[in-house]
C-alpha positions in Angstrom: 77.4 102.8 117.0 78.6 99.3 116.4 82.2 99.1 115.0 83.6 96.0 113.4 87.3 96.7 113.2 89.9 94.5 111.5 93.5 95.5 111.6 97.2 94.6 111.3 100.0 96.8 112.7 103.7 95.9 113.0 106.2 98.8 113.2 108.4 99.1 110.1 106.5 96.4 108.1 102.8 97.2 107.7 99.8 99.0 109.3 96.1 99.1 108.2 92.7 99.2 109.9 89.3 98.6 108.3 86.0 99.7 109.9 83.4 97.6 108.3 80.2 99.6 109.1 81.8 102.9 107.9 83.5 101.6 104.7 86.7 103.3 105.9 90.3 102.2 105.6 92.9 103.8 107.9 96.3 103.4 106.3 97.0 100.8 103.7 100.2 98.9 104.4 101.4 95.7 102.7 99.0 92.8 102.9 95.8 94.7 103.3 94.2 93.0 100.3 95.3 89.5 101.5 93.7 90.4 104.9 90.4 91.8 103.6 89.9 89.8 100.3 86.4 90.6 98.9 85.6 92.8 101.9 88.0 95.4 100.5 85.3 96.3 97.9 83.3 97.9 100.8 86.0 100.5 101.2 84.9 103.9 99.8 87.3 106.1 101.8 90.9 105.5 102.6 92.7 107.9 105.0 96.5 107.6 104.9 98.4 109.1 107.8 101.8 109.7 106.1 104.1 108.5 103.4 106.2 105.8 105.1 106.1 102.7 103.0 104.6 100.5 105.7 101.5 102.7 105.7 100.8 103.0 101.9 102.3 100.1 99.8 99.1 98.1 100.0 97.5 100.8 97.8 99.0 99.3 94.7 96.9 96.2 94.8 94.0 97.8 96.6 93.5 100.2 93.7 94.2 97.6 91.1 91.3 95.5 92.4 88.9 98.1 93.6 89.1 101.1 91.3 85.9 102.3 89.7 84.6 105.6 88.6 85.0 108.0 91.5 86.0 105.4 94.0 87.8 104.7 96.2 88.7 108.2 97.5 92.2 108.3 99.0 93.0 111.2 101.3 96.5 112.0 102.4 98.6 114.8 104.0 98.8 117.7 101.6 102.6 118.2 101.5 103.6 114.5 100.9 104.8 114.4 97.4 104.8 110.6 97.4 101.0 110.5 96.9 100.8 112.5 93.7 103.8 110.5 92.4 102.1 107.2 93.3 98.8 108.4 91.6 100.7 109.2 88.4 102.7 106.0 88.4 99.7 103.7 89.1 97.6 105.4 86.4 100.3 104.4 83.9 101.0 101.0 85.3 97.3 100.1 85.7 95.4 102.5 83.4 92.1 101.2 84.6 92.7 102.8 88.1 92.0 106.2 86.6 88.7 106.4 88.5 90.5 106.5 91.9 90.2 110.0 93.5 93.2 111.4 95.4 92.5 114.3 97.8 95.0 116.2 99.9 94.1 117.2 103.5 95.3 119.7 106.0 95.1 120.2 109.7 91.6 120.7 111.1 90.0 120.0 107.7 86.6 118.2 108.0 85.3 115.9 105.3 81.7 114.9 105.1 81.4 111.2 104.2 77.6 111.2 104.6 75.1 113.5 106.2 75.6 111.9 109.6 79.3 111.1 109.5 82.4 113.4 109.2 86.2 112.9 109.4 88.6 115.5 110.8 92.3 115.6 110.0 94.7 116.6 112.8 98.3 117.4 112.2 100.8 115.4 114.3 104.5 115.5 114.9 105.6 112.1 113.6 107.5 113.9 110.8 109.2 117.1 111.7 108.0 119.9 109.4 107.6 123.7 109.5 104.4 125.1 110.9 101.7 125.0 108.1 103.3 122.1 106.4 101.4 118.8 106.5 103.5 115.6 106.4 101.7 113.4 108.9 98.1 113.3 110.0 95.9 111.7 112.6 92.2 111.2 112.0 89.0 111.7 114.1 85.7 110.2 113.0 82.5 111.8 114.3 78.8 111.0 114.1 76.9 114.2 113.3 73.4 115.2 114.4 71.4 118.4 114.0 69.8 119.4 117.3 67.8 122.4 118.6 70.0 125.0 120.1 69.7 125.2 123.9 68.1 128.7 123.9 65.2 127.4 121.9 64.6 124.0 123.7 61.8 125.4 126.0 59.8 126.9 123.2 56.5 125.3 122.1 56.2 123.4 118.9 54.3 126.3 117.2 57.0 128.8 118.3 59.7 126.6 116.9 57.8 126.2 113.7 57.4 129.9 113.3 61.1 130.5 113.9 62.0 127.9 111.4 59.7 129.6 108.8 61.1 133.1 109.5 64.8 132.4 110.2 65.4 129.0 108.7 66.6 125.7 110.2 70.2 126.8 110.4 69.2 129.6 112.8 67.6 127.3 115.4 69.7 124.2 115.2 73.3 123.3 115.4 75.6 120.4 114.6 76.4 118.0 117.5 79.5 115.9 116.9 79.9 112.7 118.9 83.2 110.8 118.6 83.0 107.4 117.0 86.7 106.6 116.6 90.1 108.3 116.8 93.2 107.1 114.9 96.6 108.4 115.9 98.7 107.1 113.0 102.4 107.3 113.8 103.0 110.0 116.3 104.7 110.8 119.6 102.5 111.5 122.6 102.2 115.2 123.0 98.8 116.9 123.0 96.5 115.0 125.3 93.4 117.1 124.4 93.1 115.8 120.8 92.2 112.3 122.2 90.0 113.4 125.1 86.4 112.0 124.9 87.4 109.3 122.5 84.9 106.5 122.1 87.5 104.2 120.6 91.1 105.3 120.4 93.6 103.4 118.2 97.0 104.6 119.2 100.4 103.5 118.3 102.8 102.2 121.0 105.9 101.3 119.1 108.3 101.1 122.0 107.8 99.4 125.4 110.5 101.2 127.3 112.8 104.2 126.8 116.6 104.5 126.8 117.6 101.6 124.5 114.5 101.9 122.3 115.2 105.5 121.4 118.3 104.4 119.5 116.2 102.5 116.9 114.1 105.5 115.8 114.5 105.7 112.1 114.8 108.7 109.7 114.3 111.1 112.6 110.6 110.3 112.7 109.0 110.2 116.2 106.9 107.4 117.7 105.1 106.7 120.9 106.3 104.8 124.0 103.7 102.6 125.7 104.1 104.1 129.1 103.4 107.6 127.7 100.3 106.4 126.0 99.0 104.7 129.1 99.7 107.7 131.2 97.8 109.9 128.8 94.8 107.6 128.7 94.7 107.6 132.5 94.3 111.4 132.5 91.7 111.8 129.8 88.3 110.3 128.9 88.6 107.3 126.6 86.0 104.5 126.4 88.1 101.8 124.6 91.8 101.6 123.8 93.4 99.7 120.9 97.2 99.6 121.1 99.1 99.0 117.9 102.3 99.4 115.9 104.5 97.5 118.4 108.0 96.8 117.2 108.6 93.2 116.1 111.6 93.0 118.5 109.2 92.3 121.3 107.6 88.9 122.1 103.8 88.8 122.6 104.3 87.8 126.3 106.6 90.8 126.8 104.0 93.2 125.3 101.1 91.8 127.3 102.8 91.7 130.6 104.0 95.3 130.1 100.5 96.5 129.2 99.0 94.7 132.2 101.6 96.2 134.5 100.9 99.7 133.3 97.1 99.2 133.5 97.6 98.4 137.2 100.1 101.3 137.7 97.9 103.9 136.1 94.6 102.4 137.4 93.2 101.9 133.9 89.8 100.2 134.0 88.6 100.7 130.4 88.9 97.8 128.0 92.4 97.6 126.5 93.0 95.6 123.3 96.3 95.2 121.4 97.5 94.2 118.0 100.4 91.9 118.3 103.3 92.0 115.8 102.7 89.8 112.7 99.1 89.1 113.5 95.9 90.2 111.9 93.2 90.9 114.5 89.6 90.5 113.3 86.6 92.2 114.9 88.9 93.5 117.6 86.2 95.0 119.9 84.4 91.6 120.0 87.4 90.0 121.6 88.1 89.8 125.3 90.1 92.9 126.4 93.6 92.1 127.6 92.8 93.5 131.0 89.4 91.8 131.5 
């Protein structure tokens, strides 16, 4: 599946990604409308990872310009009170945005966007919270197809037809999910398995190094270190990697040289792209990978 991805991501200031073909917005930081202009009208579904302001303040203008009956649908972590408060405030400030739909999500919940496309929420540890409390989510996007179950694949056409008539289609077929894109949101690197077999992985890499950077973590929320991300990617199956959410304290040359060094150190051969601080990156996957 072709993916045209436009995005902006600078730690502390703003993060958002738009997937053109899917009509999906991942996070909605400040400036999303200025970056997308009329293309924002194509967004039907917005998935917000958590309630930090740099991931949601763009919703004010996004809703003001795009609200219509039943759209857009904004999904968010269930236990973030900021979103119901925002919905209530905007409905009073801009009464015409009443058509916007706000839906809470929990870990492992799957949303069907269309017959062949689903999105799964995965709880992450950016915001410390008790088990069963949902403050921060990552999102996985899958293409879904119905296929004949393995045990029936050697049957003749007539035999399959008879089974379908007697038992129904659900009995002889099953859903096959193929990953289209995974989005980490803000999160530390912990569970490698959630990103295994990623077609495209958009993962945050706020900090380039370790000791000194740890001191600038804010509000106790946890982020990723570039080296941890690259080590993880070297040990799982990922087809394309987009690195994002770098701190603006780093210069572009510093970011690029560190990525290239780690690609060599961990023997990473897959295409690696990056979103530099303060820059909108358009049609990211059509660009030359940094490590090409």
